[in-house]
N, CA, C and O atoms as a DFTB+ gen file, in Angstrom:
704 C
 N C O
     1  1       0.636      -1.079       0.116
     2  2       0.118       0.154       0.331
     3  2       0.649       1.175      -0.436
     4  3       0.385       1.868      -1.419
     5  1       2.100       0.866       0.993
     6  2       2.773       2.447       0.753
     7  2       3.534       3.262      -0.716
     8  3       3.654       4.483      -0.815
     9  1       3.941       2.346      -1.667
    10  2       4.384       2.089      -2.621
    11  2       3.381       2.133      -3.234
    12  3       3.261       3.076      -2.452
    13  1       2.318       2.086      -3.969
    14  2       1.281       3.053      -4.255
    15  2       0.523       3.512      -3.686
    16  3      -0.694       3.334      -3.742
    17  1       1.320       4.408      -2.821
    18  2       1.218       6.075      -2.356
    19  2       2.138       6.552      -3.268
    20  3       1.835       7.017      -4.367
    21  1       3.457       6.425      -2.753
    22  2       4.597       6.230      -3.905
    23  2       4.661       7.019      -4.962
    24  3       5.136       8.146      -5.100
    25  1       3.969       6.086      -5.911
    26  2       3.551       5.751      -6.770
    27  2       2.554       7.156      -7.142
    28  3       2.754       8.245      -6.603
    29  1       1.915       7.015      -7.734
    30  2       0.604       8.910      -6.806
    31  2       0.969       9.289      -6.922
    32  3       0.740      10.001      -7.900
    33  1       2.365       9.534      -6.032
    34  2       2.970      10.883      -5.043
    35  2       3.894      11.638      -6.917
    36  3       3.812      12.621      -7.653
    37  1       4.711      10.242      -6.804
    38  2       5.549      10.227      -8.367
    39  2       4.343      11.041      -9.597
    40  3       4.383      12.226      -9.928
    41  1       3.545      10.205      -9.989
    42  2       3.624      10.295     -11.257
    43  2       2.744      11.621     -10.819
    44  3       2.966      12.453     -11.699
    45  1       1.991      12.087     -10.002
    46  2       1.302      13.588     -10.351
    47  2       2.357      14.411      -9.661
    48  3       1.935      15.210      -8.825
    49  1       3.180      14.376      -9.791
    50  2       4.310      15.809      -9.521
    51  2       5.134      15.228     -10.881
    52  3       5.759      16.133     -11.434
    53  1       5.218      14.395     -11.293
    54  2       5.816      13.916     -13.385
    55  2       4.312      14.886     -14.043
    56  3       4.545      15.691     -14.944
    57  1       3.096      14.763     -13.622
    58  2       1.794      16.218     -14.245
    59  2       1.847      16.942     -13.466
    60  3       0.779      17.421     -13.083
    61  1       2.651      17.225     -13.066
    62  2       2.022      18.704     -12.703
    63  2       3.626      19.568     -13.422
    64  3       3.512      20.705     -13.881
    65  1       4.928      18.891     -13.421
    66  2       5.565      19.767     -13.893
    67  2       4.494      19.695     -15.103
    68  3       3.427      20.277     -15.292
    69  1       5.015      19.011     -15.630
    70  2       3.990      19.306     -17.530
    71  2       3.877      19.396     -17.851
    72  3       4.410      19.178     -18.939
    73  1       2.455      20.183     -17.487
    74  2       1.495      21.124     -17.300
    75  2       1.986      22.489     -17.433
    76  3       1.679      23.235     -18.364
    77  1       3.126      22.928     -16.015
    78  2       3.287      23.703     -16.386
    79  2       5.093      24.657     -17.318
    80  3       5.563      25.777     -17.513
    81  1       5.388      23.272     -17.554
    82  2       6.115      23.638     -18.294
    83  2       5.289      23.823     -19.980
    84  3       5.797      24.350     -20.970
    85  1       3.997      23.246     -19.878
    86  2       3.161      23.697     -20.996
    87  2       2.232      25.108     -21.286
    88  3       1.933      25.792     -22.264
    89  1       1.917      25.105     -19.540
    90  2       1.848      27.170     -19.482
    91  2       2.541      28.260     -20.109
    92  3       2.243      29.366     -20.559
    93  1       3.756      27.428     -19.954
    94  2       4.690      28.258     -20.087
    95  2       5.185      28.641     -21.403
    96  3       6.027      29.472     -21.745
    97  1       4.366      27.734     -22.131
    98  2       5.131      27.535     -23.164
    99  2       3.823      28.028     -23.907
   100  3       4.059      28.436     -25.044
   101  1       2.994      28.061     -23.664
   102  2       1.258      28.769     -24.300
   103  2       1.833      30.319     -24.497
   104  3       1.785      30.893     -25.585
   105  1       2.395      30.924     -23.266
   106  2       2.144      32.056     -22.834
   107  2       3.386      32.330     -23.245
   108  3       3.219      33.500     -23.591
   109  1       4.373      32.126     -23.430
   110  2       5.631      32.230     -24.729
   111  2       4.795      32.584     -25.452
   112  3       4.302      33.710     -25.385
   113  1       4.451      31.687     -26.315
   114  2       3.691      31.737     -27.564
   115  2       2.772      32.572     -27.590
   116  3       2.709      33.223     -28.633
   117  1       1.850      32.845     -26.627
   118  2       0.873      33.863     -27.591
   119  2       1.522      35.414     -26.985
   120  3       1.028      36.508     -27.259
   121  1       2.853      35.175     -26.024
   122  2       3.285      36.940     -26.258
   123  2       3.606      36.842     -27.597
   124  3       3.324      37.856     -28.235
   125  1       4.196      35.785     -28.333
   126  2       4.696      36.239     -29.284
   127  2       4.270      37.024     -30.400
   128  3       4.681      37.933     -31.122
   129  1       3.018      36.101     -30.195
   130  2       1.687      36.403     -31.447
   131  2       2.067      38.142     -31.857
   132  3       2.318      38.845     -32.836
   133  1       1.905      38.230     -30.366
   134  2       1.505      40.025     -30.509
   135  2       2.552      40.958     -30.545
   136  3       2.213      42.136     -30.431
   137  1       3.710      40.717     -30.672
   138  2       4.958      40.993     -31.233
   139  2       4.718      41.030     -32.332
   140  3       4.687      42.008     -33.079
   141  1       4.357      39.059     -32.716
   142  2       5.051      39.448     -34.870
   143  2       4.403      40.065     -36.033
   144  3       3.201      40.204     -36.260
   145  1       5.186      40.329     -36.566
   146  2       4.984      41.320     -37.296
   147  2       5.432      40.607     -38.518
   148  3       6.575      40.320     -38.164
   149  1       5.268      39.979     -40.081
   150  2       5.828      39.285     -41.525
   151  2       6.807      39.779     -41.818
   152  3       7.208      40.943     -41.823
   153  1       7.187      38.912     -42.059
   154  2       9.398      39.457     -42.207
   155  2       8.989      39.299     -44.328
   156  3       8.522      38.660     -45.271
   157  1      10.056      41.179     -43.514
   158  2      10.779      40.997     -45.488
   159  2      11.293      39.717     -45.793
   160  3      11.728      38.735     -45.191
   161  1      10.924      40.370     -47.826
   162  2      11.487      38.849     -48.380
   163  2      10.520      38.616     -49.062
   164  3       9.487      38.404     -48.428
   165  1      10.416      38.539     -51.008
   166  2       9.391      37.574     -51.215
   167  2       8.964      36.857     -51.006
   168  3       9.628      35.945     -50.514
   169  1       7.267      36.637     -51.235
   170  2       6.710      36.155     -50.575
   171  2       5.605      34.949     -51.997
   172  3       5.632      35.308     -53.174
   173  1       5.111      34.171     -51.752
   174  2       3.989      33.724     -52.245
   175  2       2.600      33.124     -52.060
   176  3       2.255      32.662     -50.973
   177  1       1.972      33.131     -52.906
   178  2       0.405      33.601     -51.917
   179  2      -0.201      32.904     -53.546
   180  3      -0.191      33.232     -54.733
   181  1      -1.002      31.055     -52.152
   182  2      -1.639      30.601     -52.723
   183  2      -2.758      30.774     -52.348
   184  3      -2.986      30.642     -51.145
   185  1      -4.488      31.347     -53.828
   186  2      -5.231      30.335     -53.388
   187  2      -6.210      29.614     -53.900
   188  3      -6.274      29.537     -55.126
   189  1      -7.009      29.055     -53.229
   190  2      -7.938      27.441     -54.065
   191  2      -9.130      27.591     -53.877
   192  3      -9.001      27.684     -52.656
   193  1     -10.476      27.724     -54.062
   194  2     -11.279      28.348     -54.545
   195  2     -11.701      26.935     -53.878
   196  3     -11.253      25.879     -54.326
   197  1     -12.475      26.976     -52.923
   198  2     -13.539      25.812     -52.318
   199  2     -14.850      25.872     -52.254
   200  3     -15.646      25.086     -51.740
   201  1     -15.022      26.895     -52.831
   202  2     -16.977      27.761     -52.508
   203  2     -17.428      28.740     -53.980
   204  3     -17.009      29.898     -53.975
   205  1     -18.216      28.308     -55.139
   206  2     -18.181      29.149     -55.655
   207  2     -20.160      29.330     -55.872
   208  3     -20.880      28.334     -55.944
   209  1     -20.511      30.259     -55.916
   210  2     -21.626      30.882     -55.353
   211  2     -22.827      31.611     -56.698
   212  3     -23.334      32.609     -56.185
   213  1     -23.391      31.408     -58.183
   214  2     -23.932      32.317     -58.919
   215  2     -24.515      33.562     -58.280
   216  3     -24.960      33.877     -57.176
   217  1     -24.387      33.931     -59.046
   218  2     -25.504      35.648     -58.164
   219  2     -26.312      35.658     -58.905
   220  3     -27.463      35.299     -58.661
   221  1     -25.869      36.109     -60.085
   222  2     -27.633      36.004     -61.135
   223  2     -28.078      35.405     -61.579
   224  3     -28.426      34.460     -60.872
   225  1     -28.517      35.314     -63.126
   226  2     -28.912      34.321     -64.505
   227  2     -28.670      34.039     -65.476
   228  3     -29.260      33.523     -66.426
   229  1     -27.293      34.550     -65.174
   230  2     -25.776      34.406     -66.205
   231  2     -26.139      33.040     -66.197
   232  3     -26.710      32.298     -65.398
   233  1     -25.668      32.934     -67.259
   234  2     -25.875      31.684     -68.503
   235  2     -24.578      30.537     -67.614
   236  3     -24.624      29.331     -67.370
   237  1     -23.278      31.820     -67.261
   238  2     -22.412      31.612     -66.596
   239  2     -21.985      32.415     -65.344
   240  3     -22.827      33.141     -64.816
   241  1     -20.747      32.335     -64.838
   242  2     -20.256      33.305     -64.472
   243  2     -18.872      33.522     -65.255
   244  3     -18.073      32.870     -65.928
   245  1     -19.140      35.374     -64.566
   246  2     -18.273      35.971     -65.457
   247  2     -16.271      35.484     -65.087
   248  3     -15.266      35.726     -65.755
   249  1     -16.448      34.764     -63.783
   250  2     -14.966      34.526     -63.543
   251  2     -15.148      33.060     -63.078
   252  3     -15.792      32.642     -62.116
   253  1     -14.315      32.283     -64.133
   254  2     -15.178      31.442     -64.332
   255  2     -13.508      30.125     -63.303
   256  3     -12.563      29.492     -63.773
   257  1     -13.963      30.317     -62.024
   258  2     -13.128      29.424     -60.955
   259  2     -14.138      27.492     -60.390
   260  3     -14.847      27.134     -59.450
   261  1     -13.679      26.958     -61.416
   262  2     -14.625      25.786     -60.674
   263  2     -13.745      25.618     -59.046
   264  3     -12.659      26.122     -58.758
   265  1     -14.696      24.683     -58.102
   266  2     -13.924      24.623     -56.750
   267  2     -12.752      23.319     -56.851
   268  3     -12.757      22.307     -57.551
   269  1     -11.886      23.762     -55.958
   270  2     -10.071      23.288     -56.121
   271  2      -8.781      23.387     -57.108
   272  3      -7.632      22.944     -57.082
   273  1      -9.958      24.617     -58.458
   274  2      -8.385      25.543     -58.545
   275  2      -7.855      26.551     -58.080
   276  3      -8.485      27.180     -57.230
   277  1      -6.257      27.106     -58.586
   278  2      -6.161      27.615     -57.363
   279  2      -5.281      29.486     -58.522
   280  3      -4.632      29.746     -59.535
   281  1      -5.657      29.870     -57.858
   282  2      -4.221      30.811     -58.388
   283  2      -2.984      30.579     -57.312
   284  3      -2.825      29.822     -56.354
   285  1      -1.948      31.919     -58.139
   286  2      -1.446      32.308     -56.872
   287  2      -0.887      33.950     -57.770
   288  3      -1.406      34.475     -58.755
   289  1       0.702      34.550     -56.709
   290  2       0.914      35.494     -56.471
   291  2       2.205      35.072     -56.772
   292  3       2.705      34.001     -57.116
   293  1       2.763      36.614     -56.467
   294  2       4.027      36.305     -55.232
   295  2       4.828      37.708     -56.090
   296  3       5.174      38.074     -57.213
   297  1       4.814      38.160     -54.578
   298  2       5.313      39.985     -54.489
   299  2       6.353      39.903     -53.211
   300  3       6.305      39.048     -52.326
   301  1       7.486      41.192     -53.331
   302  2       8.502      41.067     -53.091
   303  2       7.325      42.344     -51.292
   304  3       6.316      43.014     -51.516
   305  1       7.732      42.257     -50.438
   306  2       8.131      42.817     -49.236
   307  2       9.342      43.759     -48.550
   308  3      10.545      43.540     -48.408
   309  1       8.426      44.998     -48.157
   310  2      10.164      45.464     -47.711
   311  2       9.500      45.465     -46.213
   312  3       8.357      45.329     -45.777
   313  1      10.934      45.712     -45.588
   314  2      10.854      46.529     -44.283
   315  2       9.601      47.366     -43.943
   316  3       9.082      46.866     -42.945
   317  1       8.793      48.625     -44.451
   318  2       8.488      49.533     -45.265
   319  2       6.389      49.105     -45.022
   320  3       5.301      49.549     -44.657
   321  1       7.144      47.907     -45.597
   322  2       5.657      47.101     -45.547
   323  2       5.371      45.968     -44.958
   324  3       4.426      45.323     -45.413
   325  1       6.002      45.529     -43.980
   326  2       5.376      44.369     -43.060
   327  2       4.061      44.733     -42.572
   328  3       3.253      43.809     -42.468
   329  1       3.428      46.733     -42.024
   330  2       2.677      46.439     -41.418
   331  2       1.254      46.796     -42.200
   332  3       0.116      46.762     -41.732
   333  1       1.846      47.285     -44.052
   334  2       0.710      47.473     -44.441
   335  2       0.965      46.707     -45.447
   336  3       1.273      47.305     -46.478
   337  1       0.939      45.578     -45.488
   338  2       1.771      44.727     -47.013
   339  2       0.573      44.150     -48.616
   340  3      -0.310      43.294     -48.682
   341  1       0.979      44.844     -49.363
   342  2       0.532      44.881     -50.923
   343  2      -0.466      44.112     -50.490
   344  3      -0.631      43.105     -49.801
   345  1      -1.252      45.104     -51.269
   346  2      -2.414      43.511     -51.834
   347  2      -2.225      43.205     -52.947
   348  3      -3.212      43.579     -53.579
   349  1      -1.559      42.755     -53.560
   350  2      -1.186      41.520     -54.209
   351  2      -0.997      40.440     -53.512
   352  3      -1.601      39.485     -53.998
   353  1      -0.286      40.150     -52.380
   354  2      -0.293      39.569     -51.899
   355  2      -1.409      38.767     -50.660
   356  3      -1.368      37.742     -49.980
   357  1      -2.671      40.280     -50.926
   358  2      -3.936      39.134     -50.149
   359  2      -4.355      38.883     -51.221
   360  3      -4.100      37.683     -51.315
   361  1      -5.086      39.333     -52.604
   362  2      -5.424      38.369     -53.418
   363  2      -5.640      38.090     -54.040
   364  3      -6.490      38.290     -54.909
   365  1      -4.161      36.856     -53.610
   366  2      -4.125      35.576     -53.896
   367  2      -3.870      35.625     -55.831
   368  3      -4.102      34.542     -56.367
   369  1      -3.508      36.580     -56.622
   370  2      -4.135      36.242     -57.996
   371  2      -3.214      38.167     -58.739
   372  3      -4.060      39.054     -58.848
   373  1      -2.367      38.418     -58.969
   374  2      -1.710      38.911     -59.944
   375  2      -2.575      39.256     -60.980
   376  3      -2.159      40.228     -61.611
   377  1      -4.506      38.426     -61.704
   378  2      -4.917      39.322     -62.245
   379  2      -5.601      40.192     -61.362
   380  3      -6.261      40.918     -62.105
   381  1      -5.812      40.526     -60.170
   382  2      -7.088      41.640     -59.505
   383  2      -5.654      42.686     -59.785
   384  3      -4.460      42.404     -59.687
   385  1      -6.432      44.176     -60.225
   386  2      -5.428      45.316     -59.625
   387  2      -6.506      45.636     -58.492
   388  3      -7.724      45.488     -58.594
   389  1      -5.682      46.182     -57.218
   390  2      -5.762      46.039     -56.267
   391  2      -6.092      46.866     -55.444
   392  3      -5.095      47.588     -55.413
   393  1      -6.971      47.374     -54.577
   394  2      -5.954      48.715     -53.385
   395  2      -6.985      47.875     -52.021
   396  3      -7.914      47.230     -52.508
   397  1      -6.923      47.831     -50.679
   398  2      -6.516      48.037     -49.731
   399  2      -7.133      48.733     -49.027
   400  3      -6.791      49.910     -49.141
   401  1      -8.014      48.536     -48.232
   402  2      -9.289      49.154     -47.570
   403  2      -9.592      48.629     -45.935
   404  3     -10.393      47.695     -45.982
   405  1      -9.366      48.810     -45.140
   406  2      -9.366      48.233     -43.561
   407  2      -9.118      47.441     -43.499
   408  3      -9.508      46.297     -43.267
   409  1      -7.755      48.396     -43.890
   410  2      -6.036      46.429     -42.959
   411  2      -6.263      47.336     -41.393
   412  3      -6.359      48.368     -40.729
   413  1      -6.235      45.623     -41.588
   414  2      -5.792      45.335     -39.909
   415  2      -4.612      43.786     -39.879
   416  3      -4.798      42.613     -40.199
   417  1      -3.177      44.679     -39.222
   418  2      -2.202      43.173     -39.307
   419  2      -1.496      43.930     -38.044
   420  3      -0.933      45.012     -37.873
   421  1      -1.852      42.695     -37.182
   422  2      -1.741      43.328     -35.901
   423  2      -1.995      42.019     -35.339
   424  3      -2.877      41.240     -35.701
   425  1      -0.464      41.714     -33.692
   426  2      -0.295      40.184     -33.301
   427  2      -1.265      39.290     -33.590
   428  3      -2.319      39.193     -32.960
   429  1      -0.786      38.289     -35.005
   430  2      -1.188      37.414     -35.233
   431  2      -2.799      37.355     -36.644
   432  3      -3.330      36.708     -37.546
   433  1      -2.841      38.586     -35.825
   434  2      -4.670      38.808     -36.555
   435  2      -4.452      40.015     -37.584
   436  3      -4.293      41.177     -37.210
   437  1      -4.465      39.496     -39.293
   438  2      -4.870      39.440     -40.232
   439  2      -6.118      40.184     -40.808
   440  3      -6.272      39.179     -40.115
   441  1      -6.979      40.746     -41.240
   442  2      -8.162      42.038     -41.988
   443  2      -8.155      42.119     -42.475
   444  3      -6.946      42.212     -42.685
   445  1      -8.715      42.270     -43.545
   446  2      -8.699      43.376     -44.647
   447  2     -10.062      43.326     -45.389
   448  3     -10.812      42.420     -45.027
   449  1     -10.507      44.160     -46.377
   450  2     -11.342      44.477     -47.762
   451  2     -10.239      44.447     -48.565
   452  3      -9.051      44.569     -48.265
   453  1     -10.753      44.275     -49.589
   454  2      -9.448      45.133     -50.596
   455  2     -11.191      45.558     -52.071
   456  3     -12.174      44.907     -52.426
   457  1     -10.766      46.618     -52.333
   458  2     -11.660      46.621     -53.932
   459  2     -10.987      46.512     -55.206
   460  3     -10.435      47.610     -55.139
   461  1     -10.712      46.178     -55.998
   462  2     -10.235      45.524     -56.997
   463  2     -11.320      45.567     -58.563
   464  3     -12.545      45.681     -58.539
   465  1     -10.369      45.426     -59.959
   466  2     -10.800      45.427     -60.871
   467  2     -10.197      44.135     -61.214
   468  3      -9.412      43.540     -60.476
   469  1     -10.656      43.656     -62.545
   470  2      -9.789      42.449     -62.951
   471  2     -10.363      43.391     -64.896
   472  3     -11.374      44.005     -65.237
   473  1      -8.576      42.856     -65.918
   474  2      -9.309      43.108     -67.140
   475  2     -10.070      42.497     -67.547
   476  3      -9.971      41.305     -67.255
   477  1     -11.723      43.070     -68.788
   478  2     -12.265      42.038     -69.114
   479  2     -13.773      42.073     -68.499
   480  3     -14.652      41.296     -68.872
   481  1     -13.956      43.084     -67.503
   482  2     -14.766      42.733     -66.405
   483  2     -14.633      44.310     -65.913
   484  3     -13.619      44.892     -65.526
   485  1     -16.658      45.067     -66.122
   486  2     -16.913      45.754     -66.201
   487  2     -17.544      46.350     -64.923
   488  3     -18.728      46.597     -64.692
   489  1     -16.599      46.493     -64.260
   490  2     -17.619      46.203     -62.041
   491  2     -16.817      45.336     -61.561
   492  3     -16.484      44.309     -62.154
   493  1     -16.322      45.782     -60.101
   494  2     -15.772      46.253     -59.184
   495  2     -15.716      44.520     -58.396
   496  3     -16.695      43.946     -57.919
   497  1     -14.632      44.107     -58.440
   498  2     -14.379      42.332     -57.653
   499  2     -14.177      42.999     -56.359
   500  3     -13.410      43.953     -56.487
   501  1     -14.615      42.824     -55.110
   502  2     -14.052      43.078     -53.748
   503  2     -14.082      41.813     -53.062
   504  3     -14.911      40.915     -53.218
   505  1     -12.600      41.846     -51.902
   506  2     -13.004      40.928     -51.268
   507  2     -13.105      40.944     -49.863
   508  3     -13.789      41.861     -49.410
   509  1     -12.696      40.312     -49.212
   510  2     -13.013      40.692     -47.262
   511  2     -11.895      38.657     -47.384
   512  3     -12.280      37.589     -47.860
   513  1     -10.297      39.110     -46.571
   514  2      -9.657      38.701     -46.512
   515  2      -8.952      38.710     -45.123
   516  3      -8.160      39.524     -44.650
   517  1      -9.771      36.913     -44.323
   518  2      -9.550      37.158     -42.702
   519  2      -9.141      35.891     -42.147
   520  3      -9.644      34.784     -42.343
   521  1      -7.823      36.319     -41.178
   522  2      -7.073      35.111     -40.978
   523  2      -6.140      35.561     -39.847
   524  3      -6.406      36.553     -39.168
   525  1      -5.206      34.926     -39.686
   526  2      -3.963      35.223     -38.962
   527  2      -2.168      34.225     -39.401
   528  3      -1.903      33.106     -39.840
   529  1      -1.210      35.645     -38.885
   530  2      -0.140      35.501     -39.682
   531  2       0.689      34.750     -38.893
   532  3       0.176      34.025     -38.041
   533  1       2.048      34.795     -39.041
   534  2       3.310      34.339     -38.151
   535  2       4.516      35.253     -39.144
   536  3       4.018      35.663     -40.193
   537  1       5.649      35.527     -38.995
   538  2       6.701      36.059     -39.050
   539  2       7.046      35.832     -41.272
   540  3       7.442      36.485     -42.238
   541  1       6.499      34.383     -40.887
   542  2       6.952      33.332     -42.392
   543  2       6.447      33.261     -43.185
   544  3       6.839      33.281     -44.351
   545  1       4.504      33.065     -42.400
   546  2       2.891      32.295     -43.613
   547  2       1.948      33.236     -42.607
   548  3       1.987      33.828     -41.529
   549  1       0.982      32.916     -43.854
   550  2      -0.093      33.278     -43.765
   551  2      -1.413      32.777     -44.196
   552  3      -1.731      32.657     -45.379
   553  1      -2.113      32.510     -43.263
   554  2      -3.514      31.515     -43.685
   555  2      -4.959      32.489     -43.123
   556  3      -5.230      33.274     -42.215
   557  1      -5.443      32.029     -43.982
   558  2      -6.988      32.800     -44.355
   559  2      -7.831      31.931     -45.169
   560  3      -7.681      30.806     -45.647
   561  1      -9.519      33.501     -45.188
   562  2     -10.696      32.749     -45.376
   563  2     -10.433      33.888     -46.523
   564  3      -9.430      34.554     -46.266
   565  1     -10.805      34.096     -47.190
   566  2     -10.509      35.144     -49.148
   567  2     -12.458      34.429     -49.384
   568  3     -12.771      33.258     -49.600
   569  1     -13.882      36.264     -49.157
   570  2     -14.276      36.144     -49.614
   571  2     -14.297      37.195     -51.343
   572  3     -14.293      38.386     -51.652
   573  1     -14.307      36.596     -51.665
   574  2     -14.858      36.888     -53.505
   575  2     -16.266      37.656     -54.206
   576  3     -16.974      37.242     -55.125
   577  1     -16.359      38.732     -53.528
   578  2     -18.455      39.199     -54.109
   579  2     -17.879      40.071     -55.705
   580  3     -16.921      40.842     -55.643
   581  1     -18.580      39.817     -56.995
   582  2     -18.275      40.496     -57.754
   583  2     -19.536      41.592     -57.935
   584  3     -20.520      41.375     -57.229
   585  1     -19.584      42.948     -58.981
   586  2     -20.602      43.954     -59.062
   587  2     -20.280      44.118     -60.626
   588  3     -19.689      45.144     -60.964
   589  1     -20.618      43.204     -61.569
   590  2     -20.317      43.854     -62.451
   591  2     -21.771      44.523     -63.485
   592  3     -22.937      44.137     -63.400
   593  1     -21.137      45.777     -64.569
   594  2     -22.379      46.222     -65.293
   595  2     -23.419      44.977     -65.088
   596  3     -24.173      44.813     -64.129
   597  1     -23.263      44.129     -66.254
   598  2     -24.218      43.135     -66.728
   599  2     -24.298      41.680     -65.968
   600  3     -24.107      41.661     -64.752
   601  1     -24.519      40.713     -66.528
   602  2     -24.364      39.248     -65.353
   603  2     -23.376      38.591     -65.650
   604  3     -22.355      38.517     -66.333
   605  1     -23.826      38.268     -65.128
   606  2     -22.274      37.147     -64.979
   607  2     -22.084      37.263     -62.762
   608  3     -22.473      36.149     -62.411
   609  1     -21.770      37.921     -61.692
   610  2     -22.129      37.994     -61.090
   611  2     -21.675      36.142     -60.077
   612  3     -22.086      35.000     -60.281
   613  1     -20.588      36.776     -58.933
   614  2     -20.305      35.271     -58.551
   615  2     -19.412      35.931     -57.406
   616  3     -18.547      36.803     -57.333
   617  1     -20.392      34.643     -56.151
   618  2     -19.402      34.781     -54.808
   619  2     -18.037      33.624     -54.801
   620  3     -18.386      32.444     -54.774
   621  1     -16.676      33.874     -54.822
   622  2     -16.651      33.183     -54.315
   623  2     -15.635      32.915     -53.141
   624  3     -14.916      33.821     -52.719
   625  1     -15.606      31.743     -52.672
   626  2     -14.837      31.867     -50.865
   627  2     -13.332      30.901     -51.668
   628  3     -13.446      29.936     -52.424
   629  1     -12.610      31.256     -51.410
   630  2     -11.215      30.072     -51.145
   631  2     -10.254      31.046     -49.734
   632  3     -10.303      32.043     -49.014
   633  1      -9.318      29.642     -50.139
   634  2      -8.390      29.109     -48.540
   635  2      -7.563      30.345     -48.836
   636  3      -7.737      30.685     -50.006
   637  1      -6.781      31.084     -48.226
   638  2      -5.537      31.763     -48.586
   639  2      -4.338      31.784     -47.583
   640  3      -4.212      32.073     -46.394
   641  1      -3.081      31.125     -49.109
   642  2      -2.547      30.567     -47.775
   643  2      -0.876      31.274     -48.263
   644  3      -0.879      31.078     -49.479
   645  1       0.598      32.027     -47.885
   646  2       0.899      32.839     -48.551
   647  2       2.441      32.361     -47.812
   648  3       2.239      31.593     -46.871
   649  1       3.532      32.583     -47.990
   650  2       4.058      32.113     -47.257
   651  2       6.106      33.011     -47.909
   652  3       6.565      33.349     -48.999
   653  1       6.691      33.012     -46.329
   654  2       8.224      33.758     -47.027
   655  2       8.726      32.946     -47.838
   656  3       8.228      31.823     -47.764
   657  1      10.068      33.165     -49.103
   658  2      10.773      31.893     -49.795
   659  2      12.245      32.681     -49.965
   660  3      12.848      32.388     -50.997
   661  1      12.628      33.253     -49.436
   662  2      13.621      34.048     -49.274
   663  2      13.169      35.469     -48.944
   664  3      12.140      36.055     -48.609
   665  1      15.300      35.904     -49.381
   666  2      15.241      37.945     -50.056
   667  2      14.110      38.080     -51.654
   668  3      13.483      37.499     -52.540
   669  1      14.502      39.228     -51.099
   670  2      13.553      39.403     -52.373
   671  2      14.251      38.845     -54.273
   672  3      15.362      38.598     -54.742
   673  1      13.095      38.871     -54.707
   674  2      13.724      38.765     -55.987
   675  2      13.497      39.054     -56.958
   676  3      14.104      38.958     -58.025
   677  1      12.251      39.585     -56.576
   678  2      11.426      41.094     -58.177
   679  2      10.857      42.330     -56.886
   680  3      10.431      42.412     -55.735
   681  1      11.288      43.248     -58.264
   682  2      11.085      44.343     -57.691
   683  2       9.560      44.323     -56.272
   684  3       8.562      43.605     -56.207
   685  1       9.939      45.192     -55.567
   686  2       8.793      45.358     -54.614
   687  2       7.157      46.224     -54.996
   688  3       7.162      47.402     -55.354
   689  1       6.193      45.631     -54.885
   690  2       4.510      45.637     -54.671
   691  2       4.430      47.456     -54.875
   692  3       5.422      47.979     -54.368
   693  1       3.830      48.079     -55.264
   694  2       3.413      48.876     -54.722
   695  2       2.215      48.833     -53.064
   696  3       1.444      47.874     -53.089
   697  1       2.152      49.285     -52.443
   698  2       1.055      48.835     -51.051
   699  2      -0.332      49.882     -52.189
   700  3      -0.482      50.845     -52.942
   701  1      -1.194      48.431     -51.336
   702  2      -1.939      48.793     -51.944
   703  2      -3.578      48.959     -50.784
   704  3      -4.633      49.375     -51.262
């Protein structure tokens, strides 16, 4: 019986030390997220379509984006861009010319509204991006809606991911 009591004490001590270590790691991660900034350098962004909704009765949407299709873009972030990244990084495609509104990049949280145009479309394309980031990665949900002068309006939901690939190899993108 005495051996059983000692075993329980040793087990309890081992568990409590692990709990303290885990709590310390979570606190450190939380503190790091509060001060995290995107790292300057070359970034690659991919947007994968997860849902498409036709918004009018047009025979087909103005943007052909089947579920599972992907777009990609690259951007060079300078030290000045880390708090105001270029819109192409968040759009996930260089097919759009965008400016960002209501941009929030702080504490590991990223949120933006993009106002875009696209060659061949008459009207606006609006994107909202909500997600998280570390110094070298971005993971977000992207909701795109078109507001066209003709038929073909569409809503597209995509999973956006970006990663820093190294030092800049291209000219810095203009912040938008």
